[in-house]
C-alpha positions in Angstrom: 93.7 94.0 81.5 93.9 90.2 80.4 92.5 88.8 84.1 93.8 91.8 86.5 91.8 91.8 89.4 91.4 95.2 91.3 92.1 93.1 94.4 95.3 91.6 93.3 97.2 94.8 93.3 98.9 95.5 96.9 101.0 98.8 97.3 103.1 99.8 99.7 102.0 103.6 100.0 103.6 106.0 102.6 100.8 105.6 104.9 99.7 102.0 104.4 101.3 98.7 104.0 99.1 96.8 101.6 96.6 99.3 99.9 94.2 98.0 97.6 93.0 100.9 94.9 88.8 100.9 94.5 89.7 102.9 90.7 92.8 103.2 88.4 92.5 105.9 86.1 94.7 107.8 83.5 94.8 111.4 82.8 96.5 112.5 79.5 98.5 116.2 79.0 99.0 117.2 74.8 101.3 119.9 75.2 101.8 122.3 72.0 104.9 124.5 72.3 104.5 126.8 75.6 100.8 125.8 75.7 98.6 122.3 77.4 95.6 121.1 76.7 93.3 121.5 79.7 89.5 120.5 80.4 86.7 121.8 82.5 85.0 118.1 84.3 81.3 118.3 83.0 79.9 114.8 84.2 81.0 112.4 87.1 84.1 112.4 89.0 86.0 115.8 89.4 82.8 117.5 87.9 83.8 121.7 87.5 87.6 121.2 88.2 89.8 122.0 85.5 92.9 119.0 84.8 93.8 116.9 81.9 91.5 114.4 79.6 91.0 111.6 81.4 89.1 108.5 83.1 88.4 105.1 84.5 90.7 101.8 83.1 88.5 99.6 81.2 88.3 95.9 81.2 90.9 94.5 78.9 92.5 98.1 78.2 96.5 98.8 78.9 96.8 102.1 80.7 97.7 104.0 77.5 94.9 102.6 75.6 93.0 103.9 78.2 94.4 107.6 78.0 94.1 107.7 74.1 90.5 106.6 74.6 89.5 109.5 77.2 91.1 112.0 75.1 89.5 110.8 72.3 85.8 111.0 73.8 86.4 114.0 76.0 88.5 116.0 73.1 88.4 114.7 69.7 91.6 114.6 69.4 93.5 111.1 68.6 97.1 110.5 69.4 99.1 107.2 68.7 101.5 107.4 70.9 102.1 109.0 74.9 104.5 109.1 77.4 103.7 108.0 81.2 104.9 110.3 83.4 104.1 110.0 86.9 101.9 106.8 89.2 99.3 108.8 91.3 98.7 106.9 94.1 95.6 108.6 96.8 95.1 107.0 99.8 91.7 108.6 100.7 90.4 108.5 104.5 86.6 109.7 103.4 86.5 108.5 100.4 87.1 105.9 97.3 91.4 104.9 96.7 92.7 105.9 93.2 95.9 104.8 91.6 96.7 107.1 88.5 98.8 107.3 85.5 99.3 110.7 83.5 101.2 110.5 80.6 102.0 113.8 78.5 102.7 113.9 74.1 103.1 116.2 72.0 101.6 114.4 68.5 98.0 115.0 67.7 95.7 114.9 65.6 92.0 116.4 64.6 89.7 119.0 65.8 89.6 120.2 69.1 85.7 119.6 70.2 83.7 120.4 73.3 81.9 116.6 74.8 79.2 115.8 77.2 82.1 115.1 79.4 84.6 117.9 79.1 84.7 121.3 77.4 89.1 121.3 76.5 90.9 124.9 76.0 94.7 125.2 75.4 96.7 127.4 78.2 100.1 128.1 78.7 102.0 126.1 80.7 102.7 129.1 82.9 99.4 130.3 83.4 97.6 126.9 84.5 94.7 127.7 86.9 95.6 125.5 90.0 93.2 126.9 91.9 90.2 125.5 90.0 92.4 121.6 90.1 92.3 119.1 92.6 94.8 120.2 95.5 97.7 117.9 94.4 98.3 118.8 90.7 100.1 121.8 92.1 102.9 119.7 93.6 103.1 116.9 90.4 101.7 118.6 87.2 104.3 121.5 86.5 106.7 118.8 87.7 105.2 116.1 84.7 105.2 118.6 82.2 108.7 120.0 82.8 110.5 117.2 81.9 112.0 116.5 78.2 113.3 112.4 78.8 110.4 110.1 78.3 112.3 107.6 80.7 111.8 110.0 83.8 109.2 109.1 85.9 108.1 109.4 89.2 105.4 107.8 92.0 103.4 110.2 94.2 101.4 109.2 97.8 98.9 111.4 98.4 97.2 111.5 101.8 93.4 112.6 101.4 90.5 113.2 103.1 88.2 114.0 100.8 89.1 117.0 98.8 91.6 118.1 101.6 95.4 117.0 100.4 96.8 116.0 104.0 100.5 115.2 103.1 102.3 114.0 100.4 105.7 111.8 99.7 107.4 111.4 96.4 108.5 107.8 95.9 112.2 108.2 93.3 113.5 105.2 91.8 110.7 103.2 91.2 108.5 102.6 88.4 105.1 102.0 87.4 103.2 99.4 89.6 101.3 98.1 86.6 102.0 97.6 82.9 101.3 101.3 80.9 100.9 99.6 77.6 
């Protein structure tokens, strides 16, 4: 992150004028025709839930590097490129503050494998199991997966109380708060 300190990043959200994330992470959704790759998380944040492969940004990584690394670690697949489609700001009244970046790709190689962290599986986009995911996923994921223009980008603010979604807003016509890579 080239000298970046979490405390250096202050964002204006719908509910807080000077919001600072505790964690920054990425999610990656690999598309193949009408299917998308999801994982069932086996460890850590989100254990037991279904989502895209992803995890925390490490020192010295770009967001895109993090997305590529996390996908490989959790699924065994390799990607060279992915498009950042959304920024997710999780303002949590009871827990840690997360800033997430969502990547989508349709170009991958390797063999899909279950890992210690995740059980990956392909699913038809119209059969995504939102009832097994975080409550906010049903709001942003359909829009992210439907985008065809890699320049389409949206910022979402989510107000949470633990696992309960209290409110949300979409901020249009603004770009990512961090360098994507």
